[in-house]
C-alpha positions in Angstrom: 16.4 -68.4 83.8 18.9 -66.9 81.4 18.1 -63.8 79.1 18.1 -64.8 75.3 20.9 -63.1 73.6 19.7 -60.5 71.1 21.5 -60.5 67.6 22.9 -57.2 66.2 20.8 -57.7 62.9 17.6 -57.9 65.2 18.6 -55.0 67.4 19.2 -52.7 64.2 16.0 -53.8 62.8 14.2 -52.8 66.0 16.0 -49.5 65.8 14.7 -48.8 62.3 11.0 -49.9 63.1 11.0 -47.6 66.1 12.1 -44.5 64.0 9.5 -45.4 61.5 7.0 -45.5 64.3 8.1 -42.1 65.4 8.9 -39.8 62.4 9.7 -37.0 64.6 12.5 -38.9 66.2 13.9 -39.9 62.7 13.7 -36.5 61.3 15.7 -35.0 64.4 18.3 -37.9 63.8 18.6 -36.9 60.1 19.1 -33.3 61.0 21.9 -33.8 63.3 23.6 -36.0 60.7 26.6 -34.2 58.7 26.3 -34.2 55.0 27.8 -37.3 53.2 30.8 -36.7 51.1 28.7 -37.3 47.8 26.3 -34.7 48.9 28.7 -32.0 49.9 30.4 -32.3 46.6 27.2 -32.4 44.3 27.7 -29.3 42.6 28.0 -28.7 39.0 31.7 -28.1 37.5 32.6 -24.3 37.7 32.0 -22.3 34.5 35.1 -21.7 32.6 35.8 -17.9 31.5 33.7 -17.3 28.6 32.1 -20.5 28.8 28.4 -21.8 29.2 27.1 -22.6 32.6 25.5 -25.9 33.2 22.4 -24.2 34.5 21.8 -22.9 31.0 22.1 -26.7 29.5 20.0 -27.8 32.6 17.0 -25.5 31.5 16.1 -27.9 28.7 13.0 -29.8 29.8 12.8 -33.4 29.2 9.6 -34.8 27.6 9.1 -38.5 28.2 7.0 -41.3 27.2 6.7 -45.0 27.5 6.6 -46.9 24.5 4.7 -49.8 23.5 7.7 -52.0 24.3 7.5 -50.6 28.0 10.7 -48.7 27.6 11.1 -44.9 28.5 11.8 -42.6 25.5 12.9 -39.0 25.9 13.4 -35.9 23.9 14.2 -32.3 24.5 12.2 -29.2 24.6 15.2 -26.8 24.3 14.6 -23.2 25.7 15.1 -20.2 23.6 18.7 -19.7 25.3 19.9 -23.0 24.4 18.5 -22.8 20.9 20.6 -19.8 20.5 23.8 -21.9 21.1 23.1 -24.4 18.4 26.3 -24.9 16.2 28.0 -22.3 18.0 31.5 -22.9 19.6 31.2 -23.2 23.2 33.3 -23.8 26.4 32.1 -26.1 29.0 33.8 -27.7 31.9 32.7 -31.1 33.4 33.8 -34.6 34.7 35.1 -37.2 31.9 33.4 -40.6 31.9 35.5 -42.7 29.8 33.6 -44.5 26.8 37.0 -46.4 25.9 39.7 -48.6 27.2 42.9 -46.8 27.8 44.5 -43.9 29.6 43.4 -41.6 26.8 40.1 -40.8 25.2 38.7 -39.5 22.0 35.2 -40.5 22.7 33.8 -39.6 26.2 30.7 -38.3 28.2 31.3 -34.9 29.7 29.2 -34.8 32.9 28.1 -31.7 34.7 28.6 -33.3 38.1 31.3 -35.4 39.6 30.4 -39.1 39.3 30.5 -40.4 42.9 29.6 -43.8 42.5 29.5 -46.0 39.4 26.2 -47.9 40.6 24.3 -44.7 41.2 25.4 -42.6 38.1 22.2 -41.3 36.6 22.7 -38.0 34.9 19.6 -36.7 33.2 20.1 -36.0 29.4 20.6 -32.2 30.1 23.5 -32.9 32.4 26.0 -34.3 29.9 27.5 -33.9 26.7 28.9 -36.6 24.3 32.2 -35.4 23.2 34.4 -36.6 20.4 37.9 -35.3 19.8 40.5 -35.5 17.1 43.5 -35.6 19.7 43.3 -38.0 22.6 42.9 -36.7 26.0 44.2 -38.0 29.1 41.8 -39.6 31.7 41.7 -38.3 35.2 39.1 -37.8 37.9 39.5 -33.7 37.5 37.5 -31.3 35.8 38.1 -30.7 31.8 37.3 -28.0 29.8 36.3 -28.6 26.4 35.5 -26.0 23.5 33.7 -27.0 20.3 30.7 -26.7 18.2 27.5 -27.6 20.3 25.1 -29.8 18.3 21.6 -30.2 19.6 20.1 -33.8 19.4 17.5 -36.0 20.7 14.5 -35.6 18.6 15.2 -39.3 18.0 14.3 -40.1 21.5 17.6 -41.6 22.1 18.4 -39.7 25.3 21.3 -37.6 24.3 20.5 -34.1 24.0 24.0 -32.5 23.6 27.0 -33.4 21.5 30.3 -32.0 20.5 32.3 -33.8 17.6 35.2 -31.6 17.2 36.3 -31.0 20.8 39.5 -29.9 22.0 40.6 -29.7 25.6 41.6 -26.0 26.8 
């Protein structure tokens, strides 16, 4: 009697179930795996000379609540260190996420961390700054350094904690 053929899909499912049944085996497999590219680059942009480090901005706590409409609302609890930056000109480096069509941008989001995948981009409100500039800035995937007055916002529970509306590239 001939042995039935096992489909690759079934074989893969059997392997997953076996690993779930033996967590120690799954852990040893995970330890041996090298870091994926997105894990190895998940570091904030470097602090520019005389600039603000993202760890300062990330020190803001997020207070969330679920509204009667079922949506999640968010507002900031700024630390004294962040409050001291209110309205002051700061320098910060980050990764540009365009909000306009075109090769240049005057309105964009400056992200602390590199956007590794457009389907998994989910920065917390203290990990980005909404930026508006008077002169267009060329879009690329490299680090941008922006200087401008830091506006603290978010009391409207809209989820944007930081804004720079007079930004200029350095």
